[in-house]
C-alpha positions as CSV (number, residue, x, y, z in Angstrom):
1,M,-80.6,-29.7,17.9
2,E,-77.1,-27.5,18.8
3,N,-75.8,-28.2,15.5
4,I,-79.0,-26.7,13.5
5,N,-78.3,-23.5,15.7
6,L,-75.0,-23.3,14.9
7,D,-75.8,-23.5,11.5
8,K,-78.2,-20.7,11.0
9,I,-75.9,-18.7,13.1
10,K,-73.7,-19.0,10.6
11,V,-76.2,-19.1,7.8
12,R,-78.1,-16.1,8.6
13,K,-76.7,-12.4,9.0
14,K,-78.3,-9.3,8.9
15,G,-78.6,-7.6,5.7
16,L,-79.2,-8.7,2.3
17,W,-76.0,-9.5,1.1
18,S,-74.3,-11.7,3.0
19,K,-71.2,-13.7,2.2
20,N,-73.9,-17.0,1.2
21,F,-76.8,-14.7,-0.5
22,T,-73.8,-12.8,-2.9
23,L,-72.3,-16.2,-3.8
24,L,-75.6,-17.9,-5.1
25,W,-76.9,-14.7,-7.0
26,L,-73.1,-14.0,-8.4
27,G,-73.5,-17.6,-9.7
28,Q,-77.2,-17.4,-10.8
29,F,-76.5,-14.1,-12.3
30,V,-73.5,-15.9,-14.9
31,S,-75.3,-19.1,-15.3
32,S,-78.3,-17.3,-16.2
33,L,-76.9,-14.7,-18.8
34,G,-75.0,-17.9,-20.1
35,D,-78.7,-19.5,-20.8
36,S,-80.1,-16.2,-22.2
37,F,-77.6,-16.7,-24.8
38,Y,-77.6,-20.7,-25.3
39,G,-81.7,-20.9,-26.4
40,M,-80.8,-18.6,-29.0
41,A,-78.0,-20.4,-30.2
42,L,-79.0,-24.1,-29.9
43,S,-82.0,-22.9,-32.0
44,V,-79.7,-21.1,-34.7
45,F,-77.3,-23.9,-34.8
46,I,-80.3,-26.7,-35.5
47,L,-81.5,-25.0,-38.3
48,D,-78.8,-24.2,-39.9
49,I,-77.4,-27.4,-40.0
50,T,-80.6,-29.1,-40.8
51,G,-82.9,-26.6,-42.6
52,S,-85.9,-28.7,-40.3
53,V,-88.3,-26.7,-38.1
54,A,-88.9,-30.5,-37.4
55,F,-86.4,-31.3,-35.9
56,L,-86.1,-27.9,-33.4
57,G,-89.2,-29.0,-32.6
58,L,-88.0,-32.5,-31.6
59,I,-84.9,-31.2,-30.0
60,K,-86.8,-28.8,-27.9
61,A,-90.1,-31.4,-26.8
62,V,-87.2,-33.9,-25.8
63,S,-85.6,-31.5,-23.7
64,L,-89.4,-31.0,-21.4
65,I,-90.4,-34.5,-21.2
66,P,-87.7,-35.3,-18.3
67,R,-89.7,-32.1,-16.9
68,I,-92.9,-33.7,-16.9
69,I,-91.9,-37.2,-15.3
70,I,-89.7,-35.8,-12.9
71,S,-90.6,-32.3,-11.9
72,P,-94.0,-33.6,-9.2
73,F,-90.9,-35.6,-7.4
74,A,-88.5,-33.4,-7.8
75,G,-89.5,-31.1,-4.5
76,S,-89.9,-33.6,-2.1
77,V,-86.2,-35.1,-3.2
78,A,-85.2,-31.3,-2.8
79,D,-86.6,-31.5,0.5
80,S,-85.5,-34.6,2.0
81,H,-81.4,-34.4,0.3
82,D,-78.7,-32.1,0.7
83,R,-79.7,-29.1,-0.9
84,K,-76.3,-27.7,-1.5
85,K,-75.0,-30.9,-3.3
86,I,-78.1,-31.2,-5.4
87,I,-77.5,-27.5,-6.7
88,I,-73.8,-27.9,-7.1
89,L,-74.1,-30.9,-9.0
90,S,-76.8,-29.9,-11.0
91,D,-74.9,-27.2,-12.5
92,L,-71.6,-29.2,-13.0
93,V,-73.6,-31.8,-14.7
94,C,-75.2,-29.3,-17.2
95,G,-71.4,-27.5,-17.9
96,I,-69.5,-30.8,-18.1
97,A,-72.1,-31.6,-20.7
98,L,-72.7,-28.3,-22.6
99,V,-68.4,-28.1,-22.7
100,L,-68.5,-31.3,-24.1
101,L,-70.8,-30.3,-26.8
102,F,-68.8,-27.3,-27.8
103,L,-65.4,-29.7,-27.9
104,A,-67.5,-32.2,-30.2
105,V,-69.0,-29.6,-32.6
106,N,-65.7,-28.0,-33.0
107,L,-64.0,-31.2,-33.7
108,G,-66.3,-31.5,-36.6
109,Y,-68.8,-33.8,-35.0
110,T,-72.2,-32.5,-35.4
111,D,-74.2,-35.5,-35.0
112,L,-78.1,-34.6,-34.3
113,W,-78.2,-37.2,-30.9
114,M,-75.5,-35.2,-29.1
115,F,-77.6,-32.2,-28.9
116,L,-81.1,-34.8,-28.3
117,V,-78.7,-36.4,-25.3
118,V,-77.7,-32.9,-23.9
119,G,-81.4,-31.4,-23.6
120,I,-82.2,-34.5,-21.9
121,I,-79.4,-33.8,-19.2
122,I,-80.0,-30.0,-18.7
123,G,-84.1,-31.1,-18.8
124,I,-83.4,-33.4,-16.0
125,A,-80.1,-31.1,-13.6
126,S,-83.2,-28.3,-13.8
127,C,-86.0,-30.4,-12.5
128,F,-83.8,-30.5,-9.6
129,F,-82.2,-27.2,-9.5
130,N,-85.0,-25.2,-9.2
131,P,-86.6,-26.3,-6.4
132,A,-83.1,-26.8,-4.3
133,V,-82.4,-23.2,-4.7
134,N,-86.3,-22.0,-4.1
135,S,-86.2,-24.0,-1.1
136,A,-82.4,-22.7,0.1
137,I,-83.1,-19.2,0.0
138,P,-85.0,-18.8,3.2
139,D,-81.7,-20.3,5.0
140,V,-78.9,-17.9,3.7
141,V,-81.2,-14.8,4.0
142,D,-83.2,-13.5,7.0
143,K,-86.7,-13.6,7.2
144,D,-87.5,-9.7,6.7
145,N,-85.2,-9.6,3.5
146,L,-86.8,-12.9,2.4
147,V,-89.0,-10.8,-0.7
148,K,-85.8,-8.7,-1.3
149,A,-83.7,-11.7,-2.3
150,N,-86.7,-13.4,-4.2
151,S,-87.2,-10.2,-6.2
152,S,-82.8,-9.7,-6.8
153,L,-83.0,-12.7,-8.2
154,S,-86.0,-12.2,-10.6
155,I,-84.6,-9.1,-11.8
156,I,-81.6,-11.0,-13.3
157,Y,-83.0,-13.7,-14.5
158,K,-85.6,-11.3,-16.7
159,G,-83.0,-8.6,-17.0
160,N,-80.4,-11.4,-18.1
161,N,-82.7,-12.4,-20.6
162,L,-83.7,-9.2,-21.6
163,L,-79.9,-8.3,-21.9
164,G,-78.9,-11.7,-23.7
165,S,-81.7,-11.9,-26.2
166,A,-81.2,-8.3,-27.5
167,A,-77.2,-9.1,-27.7
168,A,-77.5,-12.9,-28.9
169,G,-78.4,-12.3,-32.5
170,T,-75.4,-9.9,-33.5
171,V,-72.7,-12.2,-30.9
172,I,-74.2,-15.3,-33.0
173,N,-73.1,-13.4,-35.9
174,L,-69.8,-12.4,-34.7
175,I,-68.2,-15.5,-33.6
176,G,-70.6,-18.2,-34.1
177,A,-73.5,-20.3,-32.1
178,P,-71.0,-23.2,-31.2
179,L,-68.7,-20.8,-29.1
180,L,-72.0,-19.8,-26.9
181,F,-72.2,-23.2,-26.3
182,L,-68.9,-23.5,-24.1
183,F,-69.7,-20.1,-22.6
184,N,-72.4,-21.3,-21.3
185,G,-71.2,-24.5,-20.3
186,I,-68.4,-21.9,-18.2
187,S,-70.9,-20.3,-17.0
188,F,-72.6,-23.0,-15.1
189,I,-69.4,-24.5,-13.7
190,F,-68.7,-20.9,-12.8
191,S,-71.7,-21.2,-11.0
192,A,-71.5,-24.3,-9.2
193,A,-67.5,-23.0,-8.0
194,S,-69.2,-20.1,-6.3
195,E,-72.3,-22.5,-4.8
196,S,-69.5,-24.5,-3.3
197,F,-68.7,-22.1,-0.6
198,I,-72.1,-21.5,0.5
199,I,-73.0,-22.3,3.8
200,I,-76.9,-24.5,3.2
201,P,-77.7,-25.9,6.4
202,K,-78.2,-29.7,5.6
203,S,-81.7,-31.1,5.7
204,H,-83.0,-33.2,8.8
205,K,-85.5,-35.2,7.0
206,K,-83.4,-38.3,6.2
207,D,-85.1,-40.1,9.1
208,K,-88.4,-39.6,7.5
209,K,-89.4,-42.2,4.6
210,V,-90.9,-39.3,1.9
211,N,-93.3,-41.1,-0.1
212,Y,-93.0,-39.2,-3.4
213,F,-95.8,-40.6,-5.2
214,K,-98.4,-40.4,-2.8
215,D,-97.6,-36.6,-2.4
216,V,-98.5,-36.6,-6.4
217,I,-101.7,-38.8,-5.6
218,D,-102.7,-36.6,-2.8
219,G,-101.9,-33.6,-5.2
220,A,-104.3,-35.0,-8.3
221,R,-106.9,-35.9,-5.8
222,Y,-107.4,-32.0,-4.2
223,V,-107.0,-31.5,-7.7
224,I,-110.1,-33.6,-9.1
225,G,-112.1,-32.8,-6.1
226,N,-112.6,-29.1,-6.8
227,K,-114.9,-28.8,-10.1
228,G,-113.5,-24.9,-11.0
229,L,-109.3,-26.4,-10.7
230,V,-110.1,-29.2,-13.1
231,F,-111.8,-26.9,-15.4
232,L,-108.7,-24.3,-14.8
233,Y,-106.1,-26.8,-15.3
234,I,-107.9,-28.5,-18.7
235,I,-108.0,-25.0,-20.2
236,V,-104.2,-23.9,-18.8
237,A,-103.1,-27.3,-20.5
238,F,-104.3,-26.4,-23.7
239,L,-103.1,-23.3,-23.6
240,N,-99.9,-24.4,-23.2
241,F,-100.2,-26.4,-26.3
242,F,-101.5,-24.1,-28.4
243,G,-99.3,-20.9,-27.3
244,S,-96.0,-23.3,-27.1
245,I,-96.4,-23.9,-31.2
246,G,-96.8,-20.3,-32.0
247,Y,-94.0,-19.0,-29.9
248,M,-91.1,-21.8,-30.7
249,L,-91.9,-21.3,-34.6
250,A,-91.0,-17.3,-33.6
251,L,-87.1,-18.0,-34.1
252,P,-87.6,-19.9,-37.4
253,Y,-90.3,-17.1,-38.7
254,F,-87.6,-14.1,-38.3
255,K,-84.7,-16.0,-39.8
256,M,-86.7,-16.8,-42.5
257,T,-88.2,-13.7,-43.2
258,D,-87.1,-11.0,-45.4
259,G,-86.6,-7.9,-43.3
260,L,-86.2,-9.7,-40.2
261,G,-83.5,-12.1,-39.3
262,I,-81.6,-13.5,-36.2
263,Q,-80.4,-9.8,-34.7
264,A,-84.5,-8.5,-35.3
265,Y,-85.8,-11.8,-32.8
266,G,-83.3,-11.0,-30.2
267,I,-84.3,-7.6,-30.3
268,A,-87.9,-8.3,-30.5
269,V,-87.5,-10.8,-27.3
270,S,-85.6,-8.2,-25.4
271,F,-89.2,-6.3,-25.9
272,S,-91.1,-8.9,-24.8
273,S,-88.9,-9.9,-21.3
274,A,-89.3,-5.6,-21.0
275,G,-93.3,-6.3,-21.7
276,L,-92.7,-9.0,-19.1
277,I,-91.5,-6.2,-16.4
278,V,-93.7,-3.8,-17.3
279,G,-97.0,-6.4,-16.6
280,F,-95.8,-7.0,-13.5
281,S,-95.4,-3.3,-12.5
282,I,-98.8,-2.7,-13.3
283,L,-100.1,-5.6,-11.2
284,S,-99.0,-4.5,-8.6
285,K,-100.6,-1.2,-8.4
286,I,-104.0,-2.7,-9.3
287,D,-106.6,-3.1,-6.0
288,F,-108.0,-6.2,-7.3
289,K,-111.0,-5.5,-4.8
290,K,-111.9,-3.2,-7.1
291,V,-111.0,-5.3,-10.4
292,S,-112.3,-8.6,-11.6
293,K,-109.6,-10.5,-11.9
294,F,-111.3,-12.9,-14.7
295,S,-112.0,-9.9,-16.8
296,L,-108.0,-8.7,-16.7
297,F,-107.3,-12.5,-17.2
298,L,-109.7,-12.9,-20.3
299,M,-108.5,-9.3,-21.9
300,S,-104.5,-10.3,-21.6
301,G,-104.9,-13.8,-23.0
302,C,-106.9,-12.1,-25.8
303,F,-104.6,-9.4,-26.5
304,T,-101.5,-11.6,-26.6
305,S,-103.0,-13.6,-28.9
306,I,-104.0,-10.6,-31.6
307,A,-100.2,-9.1,-30.9
308,M,-98.7,-12.8,-32.2
309,I,-101.5,-13.3,-35.1
310,T,-100.9,-9.7,-36.4
311,L,-96.8,-10.3,-35.9
312,A,-96.6,-13.7,-37.8
313,N,-97.8,-11.4,-40.9
314,I,-95.5,-8.5,-40.6
315,N,-92.0,-8.1,-42.1
316,S,-91.1,-4.6,-40.0
317,V,-88.7,-5.1,-36.9
318,Y,-90.3,-1.8,-35.3
319,L,-93.7,-3.7,-35.1
320,A,-92.5,-7.0,-34.3
321,S,-90.9,-5.4,-31.4
322,G,-94.0,-3.3,-30.2
323,L,-95.9,-7.3,-31.0
324,M,-93.6,-9.0,-28.8
325,F,-93.4,-6.2,-26.2
326,C,-97.5,-7.1,-26.3
327,N,-97.1,-10.5,-25.9
328,G,-94.6,-10.4,-22.6
329,L,-97.7,-7.8,-21.5
330,G,-100.4,-9.9,-21.5
331,I,-98.2,-12.9,-20.6
332,S,-97.2,-11.8,-17.6
333,I,-100.8,-10.5,-16.3
334,T,-102.4,-13.9,-17.0
335,N,-99.5,-15.8,-15.3
336,S,-99.5,-13.9,-12.6
337,I,-103.6,-14.0,-12.0
338,L,-103.3,-18.0,-12.3
339,Q,-100.3,-18.3,-9.6
340,V,-102.3,-15.8,-7.3
341,T,-105.6,-17.9,-7.9
342,F,-103.7,-21.0,-7.3
343,Q,-101.8,-19.8,-4.3
344,R,-105.1,-18.4,-2.6
345,K,-107.5,-21.4,-3.3
346,V,-104.8,-24.2,-1.6
347,P,-104.2,-25.1,1.4
348,R,-100.5,-24.3,2.6
349,D,-100.1,-28.0,3.5
350,L,-100.9,-29.2,-0.1
351,R,-99.6,-26.3,-2.1
352,G,-96.2,-28.4,-3.0
353,K,-98.1,-31.5,-3.9
354,V,-101.0,-29.5,-5.6
355,F,-98.3,-27.2,-7.6
356,G,-96.0,-30.4,-8.7
357,F,-99.3,-31.9,-10.4
358,K,-100.1,-28.4,-11.8
359,K,-96.5,-28.3,-13.5
360,M,-97.1,-31.8,-14.9
361,L,-100.4,-31.4,-16.1
362,G,-99.3,-28.3,-17.2
363,L,-96.3,-29.5,-19.3
364,S,-97.6,-32.8,-20.6
365,L,-98.8,-31.4,-23.9
366,V,-95.8,-29.0,-24.8
367,P,-93.8,-31.8,-26.1
368,I,-96.4,-33.5,-28.4
369,A,-97.5,-29.3,-29.6
370,L,-93.3,-28.7,-30.5
371,M,-92.9,-31.5,-32.5
372,L,-96.3,-31.1,-34.4
373,G,-96.1,-27.8,-34.8
374,G,-92.5,-28.4,-36.7
375,I,-94.0,-30.8,-38.8
376,L,-97.0,-28.4,-39.4
377,A,-94.2,-25.6,-40.1
378,E,-92.7,-28.1,-42.9
379,I,-95.9,-28.9,-44.8
380,F,-97.6,-25.1,-44.3
381,T,-95.6,-22.2,-43.8
382,T,-94.6,-20.9,-39.7
383,R,-96.7,-17.9,-41.0
384,I,-99.8,-19.9,-41.4
385,V,-98.9,-22.1,-38.0
386,I,-98.1,-19.3,-36.0
387,S,-101.8,-17.5,-37.0
388,A,-103.8,-20.8,-36.4
389,S,-101.9,-21.8,-33.1
390,Y,-103.0,-18.2,-31.5
391,L,-106.3,-18.1,-33.8
392,I,-106.9,-21.3,-31.3
393,L,-105.6,-19.6,-28.3
394,F,-107.9,-16.9,-28.8
395,L,-110.9,-18.8,-29.3
396,L,-109.8,-20.6,-26.1
397,F,-109.8,-17.7,-23.7
398,L,-113.2,-17.0,-25.1
399,V,-114.4,-20.5,-24.1
400,T,-113.2,-19.7,-20.4
401,S,-116.0,-16.6,-20.3
402,A,-118.6,-19.3,-20.7
403,V,-117.2,-21.6,-18.0
404,K,-118.7,-20.1,-15.0
405,D,-116.9,-22.7,-12.9
406,I,-113.8,-21.0,-14.4
407,R,-115.0,-17.1,-13.8
408,D,-116.2,-18.2,-10.3
409,Y,-112.6,-19.6,-9.7
410,I,-110.7,-16.9,-10.4
411,N,-112.9,-14.0,-9.1
412,I,-113.9,-15.2,-5.5
413,E,-111.2,-14.0,-2.8
């Protein structure tokens, strides 16, 4: 007990910007900036060397599969093992994998299995990294600064996504996609290096046997026993399915459409990020005692669907940017309402288990969606598939209005 108290004294300092939090923030800033460039660079590179939207869908699907399998258990692993080692090792593994990928491509090796392997490695590492970081934040800042700490990290994630998306198209045209693989790899290694100087108290739960499978089963039992939650989980899984098809095909659509292009896609995605930020700001001002949460959920979902259907049928950069802003705005509102609903309704002692099960179920159909979307885009066109997927999404939101259990679950305080 005496050692634990000493750890806390070392870690927790008055003020937000202690050495530990500053190092964590700096590492996340650099690695998230690298990520914002890498996602687009990978998609453009795959499309350039294969010309296949189907293979792009396969790459994205494969990188998600480890998250579906591992995510329900990753939170328990982070709780029962040294979080600092998990954080550093996760970043280091991702960094080395990306640097090796750059070297292979630079030497003329572009075997597609390499991209699959790197996608799997990054997917597995992120499963453990995210819960480890989230659970470590309360240990590196004072309780009074916890909201500020989470907000400052959210700002860099959203801000880097906005900045990186806006600049990525231009950067790719200037230096090529492979150099961005190297940049992202170095950013991960830099992040791991900065995190190695952070003091995070070690977990003292190693003596307690953790049953990861029981945690998942407990979460599933709670969901199955709650009718409103069951319906909501099912609808979320299908919303993710059709939304993933449409959004994954947005980049190929921009790349292949006269008047748009990769630079236009980067600008449009930055507008989507701006829409997310505006949506979160609007939600912070709404008094939900006077507004029906379900009505807002329904309207924002339909709004997003209509915006993306329209996007798939225009070739103006300005209109596309405006529509992507609308998409980000709608997504922020629907996702926030769902998140708040789950947080308020699920008992505190079951939250981690239920959220782990939610993530697994919500993502379970996405790999199939990404592969199917890529195949359909080669049979038909990206324009048709995007329009059809968001039309189905629009109809699904309308279906939720007919399910009383979902309406009541979202609305009841």
